[in-house]
C-alpha positions in Angstrom: 137.9 133.2 79.6 140.2 130.3 78.7 143.8 129.4 77.3 146.9 131.6 77.0 146.9 135.4 76.8 149.5 137.3 74.7 150.4 140.7 76.3 152.4 141.8 73.2 151.5 141.6 69.6 151.7 143.9 66.5 148.6 142.9 64.7 146.7 145.6 64.1 147.4 146.2 60.2 148.9 149.2 58.5 149.9 150.9 61.7 153.7 149.9 62.5 156.1 147.0 61.2 153.8 144.8 62.0 150.7 143.3 60.2 150.4 144.5 56.5 146.6 144.0 55.8 143.6 142.3 57.3 144.4 138.9 55.4 147.6 138.6 57.3 146.1 139.8 60.5 143.7 137.1 60.2 146.1 134.4 59.5 147.9 135.6 62.6 145.0 135.2 64.6 144.1 131.7 63.3 147.7 130.6 63.9 147.5 132.0 67.4 144.3 130.3 68.3 145.5 127.1 67.1 148.3 127.2 69.4 146.0 127.6 72.3 146.2 131.7 72.5 142.8 132.6 73.6 143.2 136.5 74.2 145.6 138.9 72.4 146.2 142.4 73.5 147.4 144.4 70.3 150.2 146.5 71.1 151.2 148.6 68.1 154.4 151.1 68.4 153.9 154.1 69.9 154.7 157.7 68.4 155.3 161.0 70.0 153.1 162.6 67.2 150.2 160.7 68.9 148.1 157.9 68.4 147.5 156.4 65.0 144.5 157.5 63.0 141.6 155.0 63.3 143.4 153.0 66.0 140.0 152.3 67.8 138.2 151.5 64.9 141.0 149.0 64.0 140.8 147.3 67.5 137.1 146.9 67.2 137.4 145.0 63.8 140.2 143.0 65.3 137.5 141.6 67.8 135.1 140.9 65.1 137.9 138.9 63.6 138.8 137.1 66.4 135.1 136.4 67.1 134.4 135.0 63.8 137.4 132.3 64.2 135.9 131.3 67.5 133.5 132.6 70.0 135.9 132.4 73.0 138.7 134.2 71.1 139.2 137.8 72.5 141.3 140.8 71.6 142.4 144.1 73.4 144.3 147.3 72.9 147.5 148.8 74.2 150.6 150.0 73.1 154.4 149.3 73.1 155.7 152.8 74.3 159.3 153.9 73.9 160.3 155.5 76.8 161.2 159.4 76.7 161.2 162.4 79.1 157.5 163.2 77.9 156.2 159.6 78.2 154.4 160.1 81.3 152.7 163.6 79.9 151.5 161.6 77.1 150.1 159.0 79.1 148.2 161.4 81.2 146.9 163.1 78.1 145.9 160.1 76.4 148.5 160.2 73.5 149.8 157.1 74.6 147.9 154.0 75.6 148.2 151.6 78.6 147.6 148.0 78.4 143.9 147.5 78.4 143.1 150.9 80.1 145.0 149.6 83.1 147.8 151.2 85.0 150.2 148.8 83.4 152.3 150.4 80.7 154.0 148.2 78.0 157.5 150.0 77.5 160.6 149.4 75.9 164.1 150.9 75.8 167.3 151.1 73.9 169.0 147.7 73.6 172.1 149.7 75.0 170.4 151.7 77.8 172.4 152.3 81.0 171.1 150.7 83.8 170.8 154.2 85.5 168.7 155.8 82.8 166.3 152.6 83.0 166.4 152.8 86.7 165.3 156.3 86.6 162.6 155.8 84.1 161.0 153.1 85.9 160.9 155.3 89.2 159.4 158.3 87.2 156.8 156.0 85.7 156.0 154.4 89.2 155.7 157.9 91.0 153.1 158.8 88.5 151.3 155.7 89.6 151.9 153.8 86.5 153.2 150.0 86.7 155.7 149.4 84.2 155.8 146.3 82.1 159.2 145.8 80.4 159.1 144.8 76.9 161.0 141.9 75.9 163.3 142.1 78.8 166.0 139.7 77.4 167.4 142.6 75.0 169.0 144.8 77.3 172.6 144.4 77.9 172.7 146.3 81.5 170.2 143.8 82.9 172.6 140.8 82.2 175.3 142.6 84.3 175.6 141.3 88.1 172.2 141.3 89.8 170.7 144.3 87.9 167.7 142.3 86.8 167.0 141.0 90.4 167.2 144.6 91.5 165.2 146.1 88.7 162.4 143.7 89.4 162.2 145.1 93.1 161.2 148.6 91.7 157.4 148.0 91.3 157.7 146.7 87.7 156.9 143.8 85.6 159.1 142.0 83.4 157.8 140.4 80.0 159.7 138.1 77.9 159.2 136.8 74.4 158.4 133.0 73.8 160.9 132.9 71.2 163.7 133.6 73.6 162.9 130.2 75.4 163.3 128.1 72.2 166.6 126.8 71.1 169.3 124.7 72.1 169.6 125.0 75.9 172.8 123.1 76.2 174.9 125.4 73.6 172.7 128.7 73.4 174.0 130.8 76.2 171.2 133.3 75.4 168.4 130.7 75.8 170.2 129.7 79.0 170.0 132.8 80.4 166.4 133.4 79.6 165.0 130.2 80.6 166.8 130.8 84.3 164.8 133.9 84.7 161.5 132.1 84.2 162.5 129.1 86.2 163.6 131.5 89.1 160.2 133.5 89.1 161.4 136.8 87.6 159.3 136.9 84.5 155.7 138.3 85.1 154.2 137.2 81.6 155.2 136.2 78.1 154.3 137.7 74.6 154.6 136.6 71.4 155.8 139.8 69.9 154.3 138.8 66.6 154.8 141.1 63.6 154.0 139.1 60.1 153.7 135.7 59.1 157.2 135.9 57.5 158.9 137.7 60.3 158.1 136.8 64.0 155.0 134.9 63.2 153.3 133.5 66.1 155.2 130.4 67.2 155.1 129.4 70.9 155.0 125.5 70.5 158.6 124.8 71.4 158.7 127.3 74.3 155.4 125.9 75.5 156.8 122.1 75.6 159.6 123.4 77.6 157.6 125.4 80.1 155.2 122.5 80.5 158.1 120.2 81.4 160.1 122.4 83.6 157.3 124.5 85.7 154.6 123.0 88.1 150.7 123.8 87.1 150.5 126.8 89.4 153.5 128.8 88.0 152.7 127.9 84.5 149.2 128.9 85.0 150.5 132.3 86.3 152.8 132.8 83.4 150.9 132.0 80.5 147.3 133.4 81.9 146.9 134.4 85.3 149.2 137.6 85.7 148.0 138.8 82.5 144.5 138.2 83.4 144.9 140.9 86.3 145.9 143.5 83.8 142.8 142.6 81.4 140.5 142.7 84.5 141.5 146.1 85.2 142.3 145.3 88.8 143.8 148.0 90.8 147.4 147.6 91.7 148.0 146.3 95.2 151.8 146.1 96.3 151.6 142.8 97.6 155.2 142.3 97.2 156.2 145.6 98.9 154.2 145.0 101.9 155.8 141.2 102.0 159.1 143.2 102.1 158.4 145.1 104.7 157.5 142.1 107.0 160.5 140.1 105.8 163.3 142.6 105.0 164.1 144.7 101.8 166.3 141.7 100.4 163.3 139.9 99.3 163.3 139.4 95.7 160.1 139.6 93.7 158.3 136.8 92.3 155.3 136.7 90.2 153.3 133.4 91.4 150.4 135.3 93.2 147.4 133.6 92.1 144.7 133.0 94.5 144.6 129.2 95.6 141.3 127.7 94.6 140.0 124.5 96.3 137.8 122.5 94.2 135.4 120.8 96.8 134.3 118.0 94.5 137.8 117.1 94.0 138.5 117.4 97.6 135.6 115.0 98.4 136.5 112.6 96.0 140.1 112.4 97.4 138.5 111.9 100.8 136.3 108.9 99.5 139.3 107.2 97.6 141.4 107.6 100.9 138.6 106.5 103.3 140.3 103.4 104.5 143.4 105.4 105.4 141.3 108.2 107.1 139.4 105.5 109.3 142.8 103.6 110.0 144.5 106.9 111.2 141.2 108.0 113.1 141.4 104.5 115.0 145.1 104.6 115.5 144.8 108.1 117.2 141.8 107.1 119.3 143.4 103.9 120.3 146.8 105.7 121.4 145.1 108.6 123.3 142.8 105.9 125.1 145.5 103.8 126.0 148.0 106.9 127.2 144.8 107.8 129.3 144.4 104.5 130.6 147.9 103.5 131.3 149.8 106.6 131.8 147.7 109.5 133.4 147.3 109.1 137.1 143.8 108.2 138.0 142.2 111.1 140.1 139.1 110.5 143.1 136.9 113.4 143.8 135.4 113.7 147.7 133.0 116.4 148.4 132.0 117.9 151.6 129.0 120.4 152.2 128.7 123.4 154.6 125.7 125.5 155.5 125.9 129.5 155.8 123.8 130.9 158.6 123.4 134.6 159.4 122.1 133.8 162.8 121.8 130.9 165.4 118.2 131.0 165.1 115.8 130.2 162.1 115.8 132.7 159.5 112.6 134.5 159.6 113.2 137.5 157.2 114.0 138.7 154.0 117.2 140.6 155.5 118.5 137.5 156.8 118.2 135.6 153.8 120.1 138.3 151.7 122.7 138.3 154.3 122.9 134.5 154.1 123.5 134.9 150.3 126.0 137.2 150.4 128.2 135.6 153.1 128.3 132.7 150.7 130.1 134.7 148.3 132.8 135.7 150.7 133.0 132.4 152.2 133.9 130.9 148.9 137.0 133.0 148.9 138.0 132.4 152.5 137.6 128.6 152.2 140.9 128.5 149.6 142.6 131.4 151.5 146.5 130.8 152.2 145.8 130.6 156.1 142.9 127.8 156.0 145.0 125.6 153.4 148.3 126.2 155.1 146.5 125.1 158.4 145.3 122.1 156.5 148.6 121.0 155.3 150.2 121.5 158.8 147.5 119.4 160.8 147.4 116.8 158.4 151.5 116.7 157.4 150.5 116.9 153.9 153.5 116.9 151.3 152.0 119.9 149.5 152.7 123.4 149.1 149.8 125.8 149.1 149.7 125.7 145.4 149.4 122.4 145.2 146.5 122.1 147.6 144.6 125.0 145.8 144.9 123.0 142.4 143.2 120.2 144.2 140.1 122.2 145.6 137.1 123.2 144.0 134.4 125.4 145.3 130.8 125.3 144.3 127.8 127.4 145.1 124.3 125.6 143.7 122.2 128.5 142.4 120.0 130.2 144.7 121.4 128.4 147.8 123.5 129.1 150.8 125.2 125.5 150.5 129.0 125.3 149.8 130.5 122.2 148.2 134.1 121.6 148.9 135.3 119.0 146.5 139.0 117.7 146.6 140.7 115.5 144.0 143.6 113.0 144.9 145.2 109.9 143.6 144.2 108.4 146.9 140.6 107.9 147.6 140.7 108.2 151.1 142.9 110.9 151.2 140.5 113.0 149.2 137.8 112.6 151.7 140.1 113.4 154.6 141.3 116.6 152.8 137.9 117.7 152.0 136.4 117.3 155.3 139.6 118.9 156.8 139.2 121.9 154.7 135.4 122.3 155.6 136.1 122.2 159.4 139.1 124.3 159.3 137.5 126.7 157.1 134.4 126.8 159.4 136.3 127.5 162.4 138.2 130.3 160.9 135.1 132.2 159.6 133.7 132.0 163.2 136.7 133.6 164.5 137.6 136.5 162.1 133.9 137.2 161.2 132.6 137.0 164.8 129.4 135.5 163.2 127.8 132.3 163.2 130.4 129.8 161.6 129.1 127.3 158.6 127.6 124.1 159.7 129.0 120.9 158.3 125.9 119.2 156.7 127.7 116.3 155.0 131.0 114.8 155.1 132.9 113.7 152.1 132.6 109.9 151.0 135.4 107.9 150.0 134.8 107.6 146.1 134.8 104.4 144.3 134.8 105.7 140.7 137.5 107.9 139.6 136.8 111.3 138.5 139.5 111.9 135.9 140.8 111.1 133.5 138.0 109.7 131.1 139.4 107.2 128.7 136.4 107.2 126.5 136.4 111.4 126.4 140.3 111.3 125.7 139.9 108.6 122.9 137.3 110.7 121.4 139.5 113.8 121.3 142.3 111.6 120.0 140.0 110.3 117.3 139.1 114.0 116.4 142.5 115.2 116.5 143.5 112.3 114.0 140.7 113.1 111.6 141.7 116.8 111.4 145.3 116.0 110.7 144.6 113.4 108.3 141.7 115.4 106.5 144.1 118.9 106.6 147.1 116.9 105.0 145.0 115.4 102.3 143.4 119.1 101.7 147.0 120.6 101.6 148.3 117.8 99.0 145.2 118.5 96.9 145.7 122.1 96.9 149.4 122.0 96.6 149.6 119.3 94.0 150.3 120.7 90.5 150.5 117.6 88.5 148.7 117.3 85.3 147.7 113.6 84.9 145.1 113.9 82.5 143.5 115.7 79.6 140.8 117.2 82.0 143.9 118.6 83.9 145.4 120.6 81.0 141.7 121.9 80.2 141.0 122.9 83.9 144.4 124.1 85.1 145.9 125.6 81.9 142.5 126.2 79.7 143.9 124.8 77.1 142.6 122.3 74.6 144.2 118.9 74.3 145.0 118.1 70.5 146.1 114.2 70.9 147.0 112.1 73.8 149.0 108.7 74.0 146.6 105.8 75.1 147.8 103.2 77.4 147.3 99.7 77.1 145.4 97.5 79.4 147.4 96.7 82.2 150.6 98.4 81.0 152.8 100.1 83.8 154.2 103.5 83.2 157.7 102.2 83.4 156.7 99.4 81.0 155.8 102.6 78.5 159.0 104.2 78.9 161.1 100.9 78.3 158.9 100.2 75.2 159.5 103.7 73.9 163.2 103.4 74.7 163.4 100.1 72.9 161.9 101.4 70.0 164.1 104.4 69.6 167.0 102.0 70.0 165.6 99.8 67.2 164.8 102.5 65.0 168.2 103.9 65.2 169.8 100.5 64.7 167.7 100.2 61.5 168.8 103.4 60.2 172.5 102.6 60.6 171.9 99.4 58.8 170.2 100.8 55.9 173.0 103.6 55.8 175.5 100.7 55.8 173.6 98.9 52.9 173.3 101.8 50.9 176.9 102.6 51.2 177.9 99.1 50.0 175.5 99.3 47.1 177.2 102.7 46.1 180.7 101.1 46.3 
């Protein structure tokens, strides 16, 4: 399905004050298709006496007539219902039609209806699980007062406006100014032609369409002309997304209709990455260099020294399985005892370290290789010699402490720490790689967001892709011509044309005299 969707049209012949016969309906269809409309929902006026005779047959024939014009031209069926107290019952009984069999109801009121009556009507429809779509919202005087339009838009209803209300002289026409404001501020859900006949309210959206393209971005334009109406046609169940949003952010939120899903064109995204490959590589190198430099010149290098002790359960050689099991269990206990407060505080006191217990704990790492009774006591410090001294001291102090409190054979020191030559951290290469990865993620993320959020329509392909419309013509650019040059040329031509016109008028005036 492509192109504009018209949700309000009196195109079925002989039912109401719309089309008079099939010849007129066909001409209305042809004119609509020419202007870019690809789906029309026929909405004849509702009657309290029930559905017009043969309405479904007429709707089927309308589909055939549209298909004869073009294979991608489609139509649907609904009604423009005039609200009265029995409307909900008529909807439930099938005496009145919703839009395309959905929960959405195109409903109109008397132009002079009070705001209170309209509000109550909307509430009754929504409580009956219908979604009112207020037809030609610009006609109701009560909605022009204060914040009434904004308030009614928060009542789980939708607002439909006629295309014709957006055309006219914006500067001098107060009505047009008001209508355009509601569109630009996002209160309008969809637009409709409200076409009746070829000589009265004929389908004519060209002027309004030009204004919309100029003042709305691509995504909002798509929502207004096609996206929101498409949800009704596809019979999607109503999800009160706006209400959930209001619950999260507060009841004062005003409802807007720009809720289409964001689609990412992977080919377009990859093409954008390719076009910006040098920028991407530059940022990756920059972030990697900065991270590497920070690691090399700012971060304090650390050196690690490791001492090892051996856990015994007896003074003699272990000969039994029980002894082996006891030794393995003791290893787990010793790992905790080595970093206990008493042991480390004693190390700090005897070595006169300018450290607290928490500071020293962060420097110490205890490791027990699998299936062994060996404890590795590692210490990191900016001073390589100090790292060795602390590791050795912790090993001897913990061994003595364990022997005293557990009344068992203390662990044996089997290897003292060495003065490290190479630093253990930070790794300049590793940090540079992390910085490069971070740079790649940030620049690719920024490009992705820019591609997704960029609604600018640059080419004929963009018009067809985002709006589903066919391009009638385009203004070619001369080779090497800049956009500003083109604008200057157009402005110059306009001035020359005006001057020439004035000259001709003056000349004709001289001849006449």
